[in-house]
N, C-alpha and C positions, 0 to 999 in steps of 0.2 A: 497667860502673860508672855509677851515677846521676850526672847532671850538674845544674848550677845551672839550666839551661834547663828541665829536666824538673821540678825542684822548683817553679820559677816557674809553669809551666803547671798543675800540680796545685793550686796555691794561688791561681791567677789574679792573680799579681803580675808585675812586670817582673823581668827577669833581674838588672838593676842593683840593685833593692831586695833581692833574695835575696842577692846578693854582699855588699852592705853589712851586711845582717843577720848573715851568717856571719862577717863581720869584726868584729862588735860595734860598728858605727858608732852613735854616740849620737843621731843624727838620726832613727833608725828607732824607731817606736813599740814599747813594751814587748811588747804583745800580738802584734804582727806578728813581732817578733824571736823570741818564744817559739814561734809556729807554725812558722816556718822551721826553727829549731833542732830542734824535735821531729820534724818530718817528715824532715829531713836525717839525724838519728840513726836513725830507724826504717828508712830506706832504705839505710843504710850509706854515706852520702856521705863521700868523702875529698877534701880540698882538692887541686886540681891546681896544684902549685907551679910547674910549667913554664909553664902558661897564665897564672898570676898574674904571673910574672916578665915574660912577653912583654907583658901588658897594661900593666904599669907602665912599660915602655920606649916604649910607643906614645903619645908626647906629642901633646897637642892644644892648639893655641894659639887662644884665644878673645879677641875684642876686644868690650868692652861700651861703647857710646856712650850716655852719659847727659847730662842737662842740669840746670843750676842754675836754679831758679825763685826768685820772691820769697820763697816759703816755704822757709826754710833747712833744714827737716826732710826735704824731699822727696828731694833727692839723697843726703843723709846716710843715710837709711834704705835707699834702693836700694843704695848702695855697701856698706852693712853686710850686706845679704842676699847680694849677689854674692860678697863676701869669705868669708862663712860657707860658701857652697857650694864655693868654691875650696878652702877648708881641708878640707872633707869629702871631696873627691875628689883631694887632693894625692898620694895613693899611686899614682894612675893618671897622674901627670904632666899633669894637666888645669890649664892655666894661663889665668887670667882677667886680662886687661889692661884697666884702666878708663880711658876717655878722656872727660873732662868738659868741656863747653862751656856758655856762658851762653845762657839762653833767648832773649836779644836778638840772638844771633849765629847764626841757622840756617845761613847760608852757610858759616860756619867749620866747622860739623859736616860739611857736604858735602865740603869740602876735606880735612878730616882723614880722613874715611871713604875717600875716593879714594886718599889717600896710604897708608893702611894696606893697602888692597887691592893696590896696586901694589908696595909695598915689603916687606910683612910676610908675605905668603902665608898668611893666616889660614885656619883650618879652619872657624871659625864666627864669626858676628857677631850680637850682641844690641844692639838699638838702639831708642831713643826717637825715632821719626822725625818731624822737624819739617817738612822739605820732602818730603812724602810722594810726590809724583809723580816727583821726581828720584831719590829713594831706590829707588822701585819699578823705575825704569829700570835702576839699577845692580844691583839684585837679579836682574832678568831677564838682564842681560848677564854675570852671574857665577854660573851655575847650579852650579858646583862648590863654592861656599861655602854653608854652611847659615846661613840668617838666621832670627832670631826677633825680632818687634817687642815692645817693652815699654811698657805703659801707653797708647800711641797706636797703634791698629791701622792697617794699610794696606788689606788686603782678605783674602778667605778663602784666597788662595793662599799667604799667609805666616803661619806659626804665630804665635799671639799670646798673651801673658800680660798681663792687665790688670785694670781695675776697671770696675764699672758705676756711673759717676758719676750718671747719671740716677736710678738706684735709691737712691743715697745721698741725693740731694736730696729724694726722696719720704720717706725715713725722717726727715730733718730736719723736713719739713713735718708729719709725723705727731706728732713730739714737741712741736713748737711749737703745733700746732693743739689738742692735747689739754690744753694749759695755759691756753687762752683760753676765754672765754664767748662765746655767740652774739652776733654783730654787733660784737664788739670789733674795733678797727682795727689792721691790720698794714700797715706800710710795707715794700714790696719794692723794693730798689734794684738796678739793673743798671748795669754800668760796663764798661770795656774788658776784653776776655777775656784770660786767660793762655794761651790756645790749647791748653790741656791739659784742664782740668776745669771751669772756672767756668761756661761756657755750659751744659754738661750738668747741673751741680748746679742752676743756676737753672731750667732747663726742667723738671726733675723736681720741684723745689719748687713751682713755680707750678701745674703740673698737679695735684699732690696737695692743695695748700692750698685749691683751689677746692671740694674735697669737704666742707670745713667751712663752716658757716654764719657766715662772718666778713666783715668789711668790708675787702677787700683793695685797697690803693692801689698801683697799678703793675702790672708793673715800671716804675719811674721811671728813665729812663736819665740818668746823670750822667757825662759824659766826664771822665777824669782825676780821679777822686773825691777823691784826697788834695789836689789843687790847688784843688778847688772845694768844700771842706768847709764854708766859710762859706755858700755858696749852698744847700747841703743843709739847714743849720740854719735859715736865714732863711725858706726857702720851705716846707719840709716838717715840720720838727720843732717848729713853733709850734702845730701842730694836736694834737687829742686822739688820741694814738697809744698803743696798749698794747704793741705788739711791733714789732720791726724785723728784717729779714733782708737780707743781701747775701752773695753767694757769694764776693766778694773784699773785703778790707779791713774786715771787720766788727769786728775787734779794734781797729783804728785809730779807727773811728767810736765805739766804746764808750768808748775812752780820752778822746776829746774830749767825749763826753756827761758823763763823770765830772767833767771840769774845768769845763764850762760850765753844766751842769744837774745838780748832784749830788743833788738831791732827786727827779729824774725817774727812776722805776723802770720800765724796759722789759724785756719778756721777749725773750730772745735765745737762739738755738741756732745754732751755727756748723757749717761744713763744713771739714774739714782740721785740721791741727794745726801750731802754731808755738809758740815760747816765749811770745809774747804771748797767744795763745788759752789756753795752759796756765795762765798766771798769772791770767787773768780767770775761768777755771773755778774755780781754787783759791780765789779771793776772792769767788766767788758772783756775779760780774758777768755771766757767761755760764753758762747752765744746763748745757749739754753741747755736744759736737761729734761729728759723724759723720765719721770719718776712714778713709782707705784703708790697707791693710796693705802699704805699699810695700816694707818689708823682706822680707816673704814673697814678694812678686812678684819681687824681684831674685833671691832664692834659687831659686824655681821656674823662672825663665827659664834660669838656669845648669844646674839639674838636668835640664830638658828637653833642653838643648843636649848635655849629657853623654850622655843616653840616645840621642838622635838619632845622634850621632857614633859610638856603639858599636852601632849596628844595630837599635835597638828599633823595632818596628812601631808607628807612631802614625797610620796612615792613617785611623783611625776618628774622629779629633778634629782640629779646626783652632784651638782656643783653650782657655785656662784662665782663667776669670774668678774673681778672689779677692773674697770678700765683705768689706764694710766692717765697722767696729766702732764702737760708741757709747761715748764717753768721758765719764763723769760725774766729779765731784770724788772720789767714793769709789774709783774705779779709775784715777786718774791714775798714770802710771808715774813 
């Protein structure tokens, strides 16, 4: 009798994808589902009820350690993706427990991770690793637990699902650069990093904007930009500037611009998404934003964990990088 594994091999798919297609799971693409069902029918596949029952009793307990950042959408989207994956695999008793800490408390994440490892006997751990060295040591000391890093990589020995923030910064520069004429002035602001994305956004932006024949000021470093907004305006926004970029707090800068200099029209393109950026795009104060698909990352991290724990061979890859998307007013969700 033909098996799901044989169908998967013939179609160059994972066994898990085949199983979900045969169950009619809504997360499987229509064309993939049709290929699986067509081949299964032609080969006379019959569902192994005993095997399915055993699989459903083989509970797997996963803990996902995520962090809250200044951007309220960040953890919200990741949690949504993780929960959607848990729902898709609930027939297999695949349980995803979310542990959320604040970005300003990296040591709390370490303490909670240690407590879960000691008390909960997890099968797998998905984590946005803030203290990378300490977490790597814990990973090495607990080889029986499968680890996946999310959004922040550790090294090639730990499977990673994340973003290319440098590339997103470059895309932002391309959008903004194409809106400006030669020699027009762009003010680039640097400030304290969020330790996740902002430094990479900035590096990509600066590298790419240099390819345009513009007058680039900066990056100008302003520590604690929200506390020093007066200094920013007095020193830099009195000059003839046509565009402004900051990988952090751009929305807050634009709000102050609206209040203090309502007649000053500056070109702006953001990175990331928040309620503030969304409002400013909707009111044409920010042209667009290049944002990461954090929900998809959360879903994929849980999906890979499910596949790993059910024996899928993933030796050929060490990471999955999810492309960003460009949000204009016309495609605001």
